[in-house]
C-alpha positions in Angstrom: -4.2 -3.1 11.6 -4.3 -5.8 9.2 -4.2 -5.6 5.4 -7.8 -6.5 5.0 -9.0 -4.2 7.4 -6.9 -1.3 5.7 -8.1 -2.0 2.4 -11.7 -1.8 3.3 -11.2 1.4 5.2 -9.4 3.0 2.2 -12.3 1.8 0.0 -14.3 3.7 2.1 -12.7 6.8 2.3 -12.1 7.1 -1.6 -15.9 6.9 -1.9 -16.1 9.8 0.0 -13.2 11.5 -1.9 -10.2 10.9 0.3 -7.4 9.7 -1.5 -5.5 6.8 0.0 -2.5 4.6 -0.6 -2.3 0.9 1.3 1.0 -0.8 2.4 0.1 -4.6 2.1 1.9 -7.0 4.3 0.0 -9.7 2.6 -0.6 -9.4 -1.0 -3.1 -12.2 -1.3 -5.4 -10.3 1.3 -4.7 -7.0 -1.0 -5.8 -8.9 -4.1 -8.9 -10.1 -2.4 -9.8 -7.0 -0.8 -9.1 -4.8 -3.8 -7.8 -1.5 -2.1 -7.7 1.6 -4.6 -4.1 1.6 -4.4 -1.7 -0.4 -2.8 1.9 -1.1 -2.4 2.6 -4.9 -1.7 5.8 -5.5 0.4 8.0 -8.5 1.1 8.3 -7.6 5.1 7.7 -9.5 8.2 4.7 -8.2 10.5 5.8 -5.3 12.8 7.9 -3.7 10.0 5.8 -2.7 7.1 8.7 -0.1 6.2 11.5 -2.6 6.2 14.5 -2.7 8.5 14.5 -0.2 10.9 18.2 0.7 10.4 17.6 1.8 6.4 16.1 5.3 6.5 16.8 5.5 3.0 15.0 2.5 1.8 12.1 3.6 4.1 11.8 6.9 2.4 12.5 5.4 -0.9 9.3 3.1 0.2 7.0 6.0 1.1 7.9 7.9 -1.9 6.9 5.0 -4.2 3.6 4.7 -2.1 2.9 8.0 -2.4 3.5 7.9 -6.1 0.6 5.5 -6.6 -1.7 8.8 -5.6 -0.3 9.9 -9.3 -2.0 6.6 -11.3 -4.9 7.3 -13.2 -7.8 6.2 -11.7 -10.2 4.4 -10.8 -8.4 1.5 -9.2 -7.7 -1.1 -7.6 -3.8 -0.9 -8.2 -1.6 -3.2 -6.7 2.1 -2.7 -7.0 5.0 -4.8 -5.7 7.7 -3.8 -3.8 10.7 -3.5 -5.2 8.9 -2.1 -7.9 11.1 -3.8 -11.5 
């Protein structure tokens, strides 16, 4: 799904009390849509978690995305990967 659609769905879910985190492939769209929590990644379409042969990197990215659930709200919160 596209960054815009996912961000809008996330906002609707959050309004209903369901916590969400988006992985955003297009940062400028995430900025415009303002999902509650998003991790902007620098990867090409079709590879939102990075290279297929990098399970350690993928686990780190998923852990970073899930860690956004611990951030105090309300959002929006947009963090760039890799953090730092």
